[in-house]
C-alpha positions in Angstrom: 3.3 -29.9 -0.7 0.7 -27.1 -0.1 -2.8 -28.2 0.0 -5.3 -25.8 -1.6 -7.4 -23.7 0.8 -11.0 -24.3 0.7 -12.4 -20.8 1.6 -14.2 -19.4 -1.3 -14.1 -15.9 -2.3 -17.5 -14.1 -1.7 -17.8 -12.1 -4.9 -19.8 -9.3 -3.7 -19.4 -5.6 -3.9 -20.5 -2.4 -2.4 -22.6 0.0 -4.6 -19.8 2.0 -6.1 -20.1 3.9 -9.2 -17.4 5.0 -11.8 -19.8 7.8 -12.6 -19.1 9.3 -9.2 -20.9 12.6 -7.8 -18.9 15.7 -6.9 -20.1 15.7 -3.6 -19.3 16.0 0.1 -20.3 14.0 3.0 -20.6 15.4 6.4 -21.4 12.9 9.1 -22.3 13.6 12.8 -21.5 10.1 13.9 -25.1 10.0 14.9 -26.6 6.5 16.0 -28.3 4.6 18.7 -25.2 3.8 20.6 -22.6 6.0 22.3 -19.9 7.2 20.1 -16.5 5.3 21.0 -13.5 6.9 22.1 -11.3 8.2 19.3 -8.7 5.4 19.5 -11.4 2.6 19.4 -13.0 0.9 16.4 -16.7 0.2 17.2 -17.9 -3.3 16.3 -21.1 -1.7 15.0 -21.7 1.9 14.3 -25.4 1.9 15.2 -27.5 4.3 12.9 -26.1 6.3 10.2 -23.6 9.0 9.6 -25.3 12.4 9.3 -24.6 15.6 7.9 -26.4 18.0 10.4 -27.7 15.8 13.3 -31.0 17.0 14.8 -31.6 19.4 12.0 -34.3 19.3 9.1 -33.9 21.5 5.9 -36.1 22.7 3.2 -36.9 19.6 1.2 -36.2 20.3 -2.6 -35.6 18.5 -5.9 -32.8 19.3 -8.3 -30.7 17.9 -11.3 -27.1 17.0 -10.7 -24.7 16.7 -13.7 -22.7 13.4 -13.5 -20.4 11.7 -15.7 -23.4 9.3 -16.7 -25.7 12.1 -17.3 -28.4 14.4 -15.5 -29.4 12.9 -12.2 -32.7 14.1 -10.4 -32.0 14.0 -6.8 -34.3 14.8 -3.6 -32.2 17.0 -1.1 -32.5 19.1 1.9 -31.2 22.7 1.9 -29.3 23.4 5.0 -26.8 26.3 5.5 -26.5 26.8 1.9 -25.7 23.3 1.0 -27.7 20.5 -0.5 -27.8 17.1 1.8 -28.5 14.1 -0.3 -29.4 10.8 1.4 -28.7 12.2 4.8 -24.7 12.4 4.8 -23.9 13.7 1.2 -23.3 17.5 1.1 -22.5 19.7 -1.9 -22.9 23.3 -2.8 -26.1 24.2 -4.2 -24.5 25.9 -7.3 -23.8 22.5 -8.5 -27.6 21.7 -8.7 -30.0 23.1 -11.0 -33.9 23.1 -11.2 -35.6 20.6 -13.2 -35.8 21.6 -16.7 -33.4 24.4 -16.3 -31.0 25.1 -19.4 -27.4 26.4 -19.1 -25.9 28.9 -21.5 -24.0 27.2 -24.3 -20.1 27.2 -23.5 -20.7 27.0 -19.7 -20.0 24.1 -17.5 -20.7 23.1 -14.0 -18.6 20.9 -12.1 -19.7 17.2 -12.2 -18.7 13.7 -11.6 -15.9 13.2 -9.3 -13.2 11.0 -10.6 -10.8 8.3 -9.6 -7.5 9.2 -8.1 -4.8 8.9 -10.9 -3.1 5.5 -10.7 -4.6 5.1 -7.2 -2.3 7.5 -5.7 -3.9 10.0 -2.9 -1.8 12.8 -1.7 -3.1 13.8 1.8 -2.0 16.1 4.7 -2.9 15.7 8.5 -3.7 19.1 10.0 -1.7 20.0 13.1 -5.0 20.6 15.0 -6.5 17.2 14.5 -6.6 15.4 17.9 -5.4 11.7 17.9 -3.7 11.6 14.5 -3.2 7.9 14.9 -6.9 7.4 13.8 -5.8 8.7 10.5 -2.7 6.8 10.2 -4.2 3.6 11.4 -7.0 3.9 8.9 -4.6 4.7 6.1 -2.4 1.7 7.1 -5.8 -0.4 6.9 -6.5 0.9 3.4 -3.0 0.4 2.1 -2.6 -3.0 3.6 -6.0 -4.3 2.2 -5.7 -2.6 -1.2 -3.5 -1.1 -3.8 -4.6 2.3 -3.2 -1.4 4.4 -2.2 -1.4 7.4 0.2 1.6 9.8 0.0 2.2 13.1 1.9 1.4 16.1 -0.2 3.8 18.2 -1.4 2.7 20.6 -4.4 -0.2 18.6 -5.7 -3.4 20.6 -6.2 -5.9 17.8 -5.5 -5.3 16.2 -2.1 -7.2 15.1 0.8 -6.8 17.0 4.1 -7.6 15.4 7.4 -9.0 18.2 9.7 -10.9 18.6 13.0 -14.4 19.8 13.1 -18.0 18.8 13.6 -18.8 15.2 12.7 -17.1 12.7 10.4 -16.9 13.9 6.9 -15.6 13.3 3.5 -15.8 14.0 -0.2 -17.0 11.3 -2.6 -14.3 10.6 -5.1 -11.5 12.9 -6.2 -13.1 16.5 -6.7 -10.0 18.1 -8.3 -8.8 20.4 -5.5 -8.1 20.3 -1.7 -10.9 18.1 -0.1 -11.4 17.9 3.5 -12.0 14.5 5.6 -13.3 16.0 8.9 -13.1 14.0 12.2 -14.4 15.2 15.5 -12.9 13.9 18.7 -15.7 11.3 18.7 -14.9 9.8 15.3 -13.1 6.4 15.5 -10.5 4.7 13.2 -13.4 2.8 11.9 -15.1 6.1 11.0 -11.9 7.2 9.3 -11.9 4.1 7.2 -15.4 4.7 6.1 -14.8 8.3 5.3 -11.8 7.5 3.3 -14.0 4.9 1.3 -16.1 7.8 0.3 -13.1 9.8 -0.7 -12.0 7.1 -3.0 -15.4 6.8 -4.6 -17.6 4.4 -2.8 -21.2 4.9 -1.8 -23.5 3.3 0.9 -24.2 -0.3 0.3 -28.1 0.2 1.0 -28.2 2.4 -2.1 -27.9 -0.7 -4.5 -30.8 -1.3 -6.9 -31.1 -4.8 -5.5 -31.4 -3.6 -1.8 -34.9 -4.6 -1.2 -34.0 -8.3 -1.9 -31.7 -8.3 1.1 -33.0 -5.9 3.5 -36.6 -4.5 4.5 -37.0 -0.8 4.8 -39.4 -0.2 7.7 -40.9 3.1 6.3 -43.1 3.6 9.3 -40.1 3.7 11.6 -38.5 6.6 9.6 -38.4 10.0 11.0 -40.7 12.5 9.3 -38.8 14.0 6.5 -36.2 11.7 5.9 -37.6 8.9 3.7 -35.8 10.1 0.9 -32.6 9.1 2.5 -33.4 5.5 1.7 -33.7 5.7 -2.1 -31.6 3.3 -4.1 -30.0 4.2 -7.4 -32.8 2.9 -9.4 -35.4 4.8 -7.4 -33.5 8.0 -7.8 -33.1 7.3 -11.6 -29.3 7.0 -11.3 -27.5 4.1 -13.1 -25.2 2.9 -10.2 -23.0 -0.1 -10.5 -23.8 -3.1 -8.5 -21.3 -5.8 -8.9 -21.6 -9.1 -7.2 -23.9 -10.0 -4.4 -25.2 -7.6 -1.8 -22.8 -7.4 1.3 -24.3 -6.9 5.0 -20.7 -6.7 6.1 -19.5 -3.7 4.2 -18.2 -0.8 6.3 -20.2 1.3 4.1 -23.6 0.0 5.3 -26.0 1.9 7.5 -27.0 0.4 10.8 -30.2 -0.9 11.7 -31.6 2.4 13.3 -30.6 4.8 10.7 -32.9 7.8 11.0 -35.1 5.7 13.3 -38.0 7.3 15.5 -36.6 7.1 19.0 -34.1 4.5 17.7 -36.4 2.4 16.2 -35.1 -0.1 13.4 -35.4 1.4 10.0 -33.5 -1.5 8.2 -33.9 -5.2 8.7 -32.0 -7.7 6.9 -34.0 -10.6 5.3 -31.3 -12.9 6.4 -31.3 -13.8 10.1 -28.3 -13.4 12.4 -26.2 -10.8 10.3 -24.7 -7.7 11.5 -24.9 -4.4 9.5 -23.3 -1.1 10.0 -20.0 -2.5 11.4 -17.2 -0.2 11.6 -14.3 -2.7 12.4 -12.6 -2.5 8.9 -13.0 -3.3 5.1 -14.9 -6.5 4.1 -13.5 -8.6 1.5 -16.1 -7.0 -0.9 -15.2 -3.5 0.1 -11.9 -4.5 -1.0 -13.2 -5.7 -4.4 -15.2 -2.6 -4.9 -11.9 -0.6 -4.8 -10.3 -3.4 -7.3 -13.2 -2.7 -9.8 -13.1 1.1 -9.5 -9.6 1.4 -10.0 -9.4 -1.2 -12.6 -6.0 -0.9 -14.2 -4.4 0.1 -10.9 -5.3 -2.9 -8.8 -5.9 -5.4 -11.5 -3.4 -8.1 -12.7 -2.4 -9.0 -16.0 -3.1 -12.6 -16.8 0.0 -14.5 -18.0 -1.8 -17.0 -20.3 -0.7 -20.6 -21.1 -0.2 -23.7 -19.3 0.7 -23.5 -15.4 0.2 -27.2 -14.3 -2.0 -28.8 -11.9 -0.4 -28.6 -8.5 1.9 -25.6 -8.2 4.4 -25.6 -5.3 6.3 -22.4 -6.0 6.7 -19.6 -8.4 9.2 -16.6 -9.1 9.9 -13.7 -11.4 13.1 -11.9 -12.4 13.9 -9.0 -14.8 16.8 -9.1 -17.2 17.8 -8.3 -20.7 18.2 -11.1 -23.3 17.7 -10.0 -26.7 18.9 -7.1 -28.8 15.8 -5.0 -27.9 16.5 -2.2 -25.4 13.4 -3.0 -23.4 13.7 -5.4 -20.4 12.6 -8.9 -20.4 10.8 -11.0 -17.7 11.4 -14.5 -16.7 8.4 -16.2 -14.7 8.9 -19.5 -13.2 6.9 -22.4 -11.6 7.2 -25.8 -10.1 4.5 -28.4 -11.0 3.9 -31.2 -8.4 1.6 -33.9 -10.0 1.8 -36.9 -7.7 5.2 -36.0 -6.2 6.8 -35.7 -9.6 8.2 -32.3 -9.2 9.2 -30.4 -12.3 10.3 -26.8 -13.0 9.4 -24.6 -15.9 10.2 -21.0 -17.0 8.9 -18.8 -19.7 10.0 -15.4 -21.2 8.0 -12.0 -21.2 9.7 -10.1 -24.1 10.2 -6.5 -24.3 8.2 -5.0 -21.5 6.6 -1.8 -22.6 4.1 0.7 -21.2 0.4 -0.2 -21.9 -2.1 2.8 -21.4 -5.8 1.8 -20.2 -8.5 3.2 -22.4 -10.9 3.6 -19.2 -8.6 6.3 -17.7 -7.5 4.2 -14.9 -3.9 4.6 -15.7 -1.1 3.0 -17.6 0.9 -0.2 -16.6 4.2 -2.0 -17.9 3.7 -5.4 -19.5 5.5 -7.8 -21.6 4.5 -7.4 -25.5 4.7 -11.1 -26.0 5.3 -14.5 -24.3 7.5 -17.4 -25.0 6.3 -20.9 -24.4 7.3 -22.9 -21.5 10.9 -24.5 -21.1 11.4 -27.4 -18.8 14.3 -27.2 -16.2 15.5 -30.7 -16.0 17.2 -32.7 -13.4 16.4 -33.7 -9.7 13.6 -31.6 -8.0 12.8 -33.8 -5.0 9.2 -35.0 -4.2 7.9 -32.6 -1.8 8.7 -28.9 -3.0 7.6 -26.4 -0.5 9.0 -23.3 -2.0 11.0 -22.2 -5.0 12.3 -19.0 -6.6 14.6 -17.7 -9.4 17.3 -15.1 -9.7 19.4 -13.9 -12.8 23.0 -12.7 -13.0 26.2 -13.0 -14.8 27.8 -15.6 -12.5 30.7 -16.9 -14.9 31.4 -13.3 -16.1 31.2 -13.9 -19.8 28.4 -11.3 -20.2 25.4 -13.5 -20.8 22.9 -13.6 -17.8 22.8 -17.1 -15.8 19.6 -18.4 -14.3 19.7 -19.3 -10.7 16.8 -21.7 -9.3 16.2 -22.5 -5.7 13.8 -24.9 -4.1 13.2 -26.4 -0.8 12.6 -30.1 -0.6 10.7 -31.5 2.4 10.8 -35.4 2.8 9.3 -36.4 6.0 9.6 -32.8 7.5 13.3 -32.5 7.0 13.4 -29.4 4.8 16.7 -29.0 2.8 17.4 -26.1 0.4 19.0 -26.6 -3.1 19.9 -24.5 -5.9 21.1 -24.8 -9.6 22.3 -22.8 -12.4 21.3 -22.4 -15.9 24.4 -21.2 -17.7 24.2 -18.4 -20.4 20.7 -17.6 -21.2 20.6 -17.1 -25.0 18.8 -14.3 -26.9 16.0 -16.8 -27.4 15.6 -17.6 -23.8 17.2 -21.0 -23.8 19.8 -22.2 -21.3 23.1 -23.5 -22.8 23.6 -26.2 -19.9 22.6 -26.7 -16.4 24.7 -27.4 -13.2 23.8 -30.2 -10.9 22.0 -29.3 -7.8 24.0 -27.8 -5.0 23.0 -27.8 -1.4 22.6 -24.5 0.4 24.0 -25.2 3.6 23.3 -21.7 5.1 20.2 -20.5 7.1 17.5 -22.1 9.0 15.0 -24.4 7.2 12.7 -25.7 10.0 10.1 -28.3 9.3 7.4 -26.5 7.7 8.6 -24.3 4.9 5.9 -22.4 3.2 7.9 -20.6 0.6 11.3 -19.7 -0.5 13.2 -17.3 -3.0 16.6 -16.3 -4.0 18.4 -13.1 -4.9 21.9 -12.4 -6.5 23.7 -9.2 -5.6 27.4 -8.3 -4.6 26.6 -7.3 -1.0 30.3 -7.2 0.2 31.6 -5.3 -3.0 34.3 -7.3 -3.9 33.2 -8.0 -7.3 31.7 -11.5 -6.8 27.9 -12.1 -6.8 26.4 -13.3 -3.4 23.6 -15.6 -3.2 20.7 -14.6 -0.7 18.2 -17.3 0.1 15.0 -16.7 2.1 12.5 -19.1 3.6 9.3 -19.0 5.3 8.9 -21.4 8.3 5.4 -22.3 9.8 5.7 -23.7 13.1 2.4 -24.0 14.7 1.1 -20.9 12.7 4.0 -18.7 14.1 5.3 -17.6 10.7 9.1 -16.6 10.6 11.0 -15.5 7.5 14.7 -16.4 7.6 17.3 -15.3 5.2 21.1 -16.1 4.8 23.9 -15.1 2.3 26.1 -17.6 0.5 29.2 -15.4 -0.1 31.2 -15.0 -3.3 29.9 -17.4 -5.9 32.7 -18.7 -8.0 32.6 -18.9 -11.7 31.3 -22.5 -11.4 28.6 -21.7 -9.0 30.2 -22.7 -5.8 29.7 -20.9 -2.5 32.9 -20.0 -0.5 31.2 -19.3 2.8 27.8 -18.7 4.7 26.5 -15.9 7.0 24.8 -16.6 9.8 20.9 -17.0 9.8 19.0 -13.6 10.1 15.3 -13.5 10.8 13.0 -10.7 9.5 11.6 -8.7 12.5 7.8 -8.0 12.8 4.6 -9.4 11.3 4.6 -12.2 8.7 0.8 -13.2 8.9 -0.7 -16.4 10.2 -1.0 -18.6 7.0 1.8 -17.5 4.7 1.6 -19.3 1.2 4.8 -18.2 -0.4 7.4 -15.5 -0.2 9.8 -13.6 -2.7 12.8 -11.3 -2.3 15.1 -9.0 -4.2 17.9 -6.6 -3.5 18.1 -3.0 -4.6 19.0 0.4 -3.3 15.5 1.4 -2.5 16.3 4.8 -0.3 19.1 6.1 -2.6 21.9 6.1 -0.2 24.1 3.7 -2.2 23.8 0.4 -0.2 21.6 -2.6 -1.1 18.4 -3.1 0.7 16.4 -6.3 1.1 13.0 -6.4 -0.4 10.9 -9.3 1.0 7.4 -10.0 0.1 5.0 -12.5 1.3 1.4 -13.8 0.6 -0.7 -13.8 3.8 -3.8 -16.0 3.3 -6.1 -15.8 6.3 -9.5 -17.7 5.3 -8.7 -17.6 1.8 -8.5 -13.9 1.4 -4.9 -13.7 0.1 -2.8 -10.4 0.2 0.6 -9.9 -1.4 2.4 -7.5 1.0 6.1 -6.5 1.3 8.5 -4.8 3.6 12.2 -3.3 2.9 15.1 -4.2 5.1 17.6 -1.1 4.9 21.2 -1.4 4.4 22.5 -5.1 4.1 25.7 -5.2 6.1 28.9 -6.1 4.0 30.2 -8.4 6.6 27.4 -10.1 8.2 24.6 -9.8 5.4 22.1 -8.9 8.0 19.7 -5.6 7.8 21.4 -3.0 9.7 19.3 0.1 9.6 15.9 -1.5 10.3 12.7 -2.4 8.2 10.1 -0.1 6.7 7.3 0.2 9.3 9.7 -0.8 11.9 6.9 -2.5 14.1 5.2 -5.6 14.7 1.8 -5.4 13.4 0.0 -5.7 10.0 0.4 -2.0 9.6 4.3 -2.4 9.0 3.7 -4.2 5.6 3.3 -2.4 2.2 0.6 -3.8 -0.1 1.7 -5.0 -3.5 -1.6 -5.7 -5.0 -5.1 -5.8 -4.2 -6.8 -9.1 -3.2 -5.1 -12.2 -4.9 -7.7 -14.9 -4.9 -8.0 -17.7 -2.6 -5.5 -20.3 -3.3 -2.2 -18.7 -3.9 0.5 -21.4 -4.9 3.5 -19.3 -5.6 4.5 -15.7 -5.5 7.4 -13.4 -5.8 8.6 -10.0 -6.2 11.3 -8.2 -8.5 12.8 -4.7 -8.6 13.5 -2.6 -11.8 13.2 1.1 -12.6 11.0 0.7 -16.0 10.7 4.2 -16.8 14.3 5.3 -15.7 13.0 8.2 -13.2 15.3 7.0 -10.5 12.5 5.3 -8.5 12.2 1.5 -8.2 9.2 0.0 -9.4 8.1 -3.6 -8.1 6.8 -6.5 -10.2 4.4 -8.7 -8.3 3.8 -12.2 -9.6 1.5 -14.9 -8.3 0.0 -18.1 -9.3 -3.5 -18.6 -8.2 -5.2 -22.0 -8.0 -9.1 -21.9 -8.8 -10.0 -25.0 -10.7 -6.8 -24.5 -12.9 -3.8 -22.6 -12.2 -3.2 -19.2 -13.6 -0.4 -16.8 -13.6 -0.8 -13.2 -12.9 1.6 -10.2 -12.8 1.3 -6.5 -11.9 3.8 -3.8 -11.8 3.6 -1.2 -8.8 5.5 1.9 -10.0 7.4 4.4 -8.0 8.1 2.5 -4.7 11.6 3.9 -3.9 11.7 6.2 -0.7 11.4 9.7 -1.8 14.3 12.1 -1.4 13.6 15.9 -0.3 15.6 18.8 0.6 14.1 21.0 3.5 14.5 24.9 3.1 14.2 27.2 5.9 11.5 30.1 5.2 13.3 32.7 7.2 16.8 32.2 5.6 16.2 30.2 2.4 19.0 27.8 3.5 18.9 24.0 3.5 19.0 21.5 6.1 22.5 19.9 6.0 24.5 17.3 8.0 27.7 19.1 9.0 30.7 18.4 6.4 28.7 15.5 4.9 30.0 13.3 7.9 28.8 9.7 8.0 29.6 9.1 11.8 27.0 9.4 14.6 26.5 12.7 16.3 27.4 14.7 13.2 25.3 17.8 13.8 22.1 19.0 11.6 22.5 22.7 10.6 21.5 24.8 7.8 23.7 25.7 4.9 23.3 27.2 1.3 21.9 24.7 -1.3 24.6 22.8 -2.9 22.9 19.7 -4.0 24.8 17.4 -1.8 23.5 14.0 -0.7 23.8 15.3 2.9 20.9 18.0 2.1 18.8 15.3 0.8 16.8 13.2 3.0 14.3 10.1 2.6 11.1 9.9 4.8 10.5 6.2 5.9 6.9 5.9 7.2 6.4 4.4 10.6 3.1 2.5 11.5 2.4 4.9 14.3 2.0 7.9 11.7 5.6 9.3 11.8 8.9 9.3 9.7 12.4 8.5 10.1 14.2 11.1 8.4 17.3 9.6 6.7 20.2 11.7 5.2 21.1 10.1 1.9 24.8 10.2 2.4 25.0 8.4 5.7 21.7 6.3 5.9 21.6 7.2 9.5 18.5 8.9 11.3 17.9 12.4 12.4 17.9 12.0 16.4 17.2 14.4 19.4 20.2 13.9 21.6 19.5 11.6 24.6 15.7 11.9 24.0 15.8 15.3 25.4 12.4 16.9 26.2 14.0 20.3 26.7 14.2 23.5 24.4 17.7 23.9 22.9 18.4 19.9 22.6 21.0 19.2 19.8 19.5 17.4 16.6 22.2 15.1 15.1 22.4 12.1 12.9 22.4 8.5 14.5 22.4 5.0 13.7 18.7 3.8 13.5 17.4 2.3 16.7 13.8 2.8 16.3 13.2 5.0 19.3 10.7 7.9 19.4 13.5 10.5 19.2 14.0 9.6 15.8 10.4 9.9 14.7 8.9 13.1 13.4 5.6 14.2 12.2 5.3 16.7 9.2 3.0 19.6 10.3 1.4 21.2 7.1 0.8 24.9 7.9 -1.5 25.1 4.6 0.9 27.7 2.9 3.4 25.4 1.4 5.5 25.2 4.6 6.0 22.5 7.1 7.4 21.9 10.6 9.1 18.7 11.7 8.0 17.7 15.2 9.7 15.2 17.3 7.2 12.3 18.6 9.0 11.9 21.9 8.9 15.8 23.1 6.3 17.2 20.7 8.9 20.1 20.0 9.7 21.3 16.5 13.0 21.5 14.6 14.1 25.1 14.8 16.8 27.0 13.4 18.4 28.7 16.5 18.0 32.3 17.1 16.7 33.2 13.5 20.3 32.5 12.2 20.7 33.6 8.5 24.1 32.3 8.1 25.6 29.0 7.0 26.1 26.7 9.8 23.2 27.9 11.8 22.4 25.2 14.3 19.0 23.3 14.0 17.6 22.3 17.5 14.5 21.4 18.9 12.3 24.1 20.5 8.7 24.5 21.6 6.6 24.9 18.3 5.5 28.2 17.9 4.7 28.6 14.1 7.5 31.2 13.5 9.5 31.2 10.3 12.7 29.7 11.4 10.4 26.6 12.3 9.0 26.5 8.7 10.4 24.6 5.9 9.6 24.0 2.1 10.0 20.2 1.0 11.2 19.9 -2.7 11.3 16.6 -4.2 14.9 15.6 -5.4 
């Protein structure tokens, strides 16, 4: 049985505001310490990001219109811009003189907004050096929060990462193209900081309660810069301070910000603390985003009784009653004094709920049933459990499969049982006895388990996939195995071998979930595995996709999303979960019938009393695109729609075939595998050639650099595809205008035969 972790959540929050100013920050990465190399993340930043290092402007006062009303601000005028608080830069036309009145019917741009549904389209400019700074920073944000970054296609509002002077960003979404500028000295940590601004986060030391936690040494501040240390309250702005002050925020200035000859200008009132770190997001930075994007990162509470000592939980989507809307089943195992019992309840008629605060909309059940008991034997040391739903006996009614791992004296064993014929009211007609699941590796320290039903081998009978997490000496590994061809009475005919999920799983896993669905649209089942990592009580629910389960072995045959071994490979299902997760699961469904899979995240948190939470993350399928050559108007195409290795890439008139549609699978190092829908293979530069004219064809996934490509945005609606291993671009040979013109790799030159439009399909 799992023991609750004793690491309480620090409910602190940076000074973020829902009424964000439509402003731009341009930081020169100025500080008392030498700027780190671009690929490094500094442990402390030193002073403060500055818009114009070494320059002083004309001091002025103006009025800025925000969502919360007119704000009087002190600023410097430099190069036609208003510089507020040292690193906030905005066009002068957005400010007016105090008392100035505007003609009726006119409007000035004001408060920037949140990114709708927490989705940020972005572009990395081809001229930006060390783009891994950006991709690592994005991976950090997406791993730690529920903000999603997507490559820009035709969106008018997006972030563009560019090279230039200093480290810079806008605050919030300004409604058009907005730049995050990173000079060569800007680190990954600086990029994380600037992304925070783009999401709407201000600096921590602007909080209204700042003086209770730090002392401002006014005599040490450079002449003309004292106004940079004003708080929200001092500036007359109603900022939002939620929770306690956070010295460890990545948005906090360092001790020597704007200091005379590096003198200390900000002294913490608490001894021994560090301010100004640029290592990564603190737990309260994460909570900031959860609060700003309420409704995107917030969970729906599943009210009612959840027991006192949960030892596992699960979720599944099905259709039970006559209503056309899907229903949800949530499940938990309660373990009071080794008396394990299973329970489930129904969330009826899942429908779309729109938030009144503009934070988006989510799918939620419209009502809940009471809890129903799952009788029978549960063992006495349950260390993981899950559920799945499917029609096993073929009578047209869904059956409920429940799996659990019992752990008597470290000898873990997996068992499943079937609740036959769920009725329209959610009750089970009868239960099978427990079956032993003989496949897979169980280890001795199981920390979670789950089950999925799917016809993997395509013979018309459901197969049972069971996953477990083993935690031997903190080295967590997720294992899965297939029980082939469930009979109508629930028996398994044979087992696959044991398969391990590659890559990072975390160090303190507190549960796992799995489901099976076609996530990349190639017609083959993919394995979606989630798990809760709980380092020091800061739980995060993450997932990865294993592509193309083999019909013969049940193993993932086309690699994993991310395809690496670090934390950046996992995608975040939700923001911070709490501190004592005692059950979690994931389920896949297309709620809005748009062809892209949505993910349901469910978890049980144990703070005083157990509580169930769920969240729906929309549109998680790999997106399909066609690529059309600018010079010819023809589409990238796999020759003859062949499915074998070495089928050539060429151009052909658009015919809407699956061999002309490609998904982009992001890698942790900032590139993409480009996968034809019809074959599930990857575009590949032959033999990792470095030369001009090398053949490009499809090949089975192997994760090598000659299968990785970056998208180079030319800013005119066209993209080039650049191979990681060679730095060369895909090129329609000799500017061919004909069907069948070969697409090779060639030195990037910006010509139209290397430019493609991307169209979402």
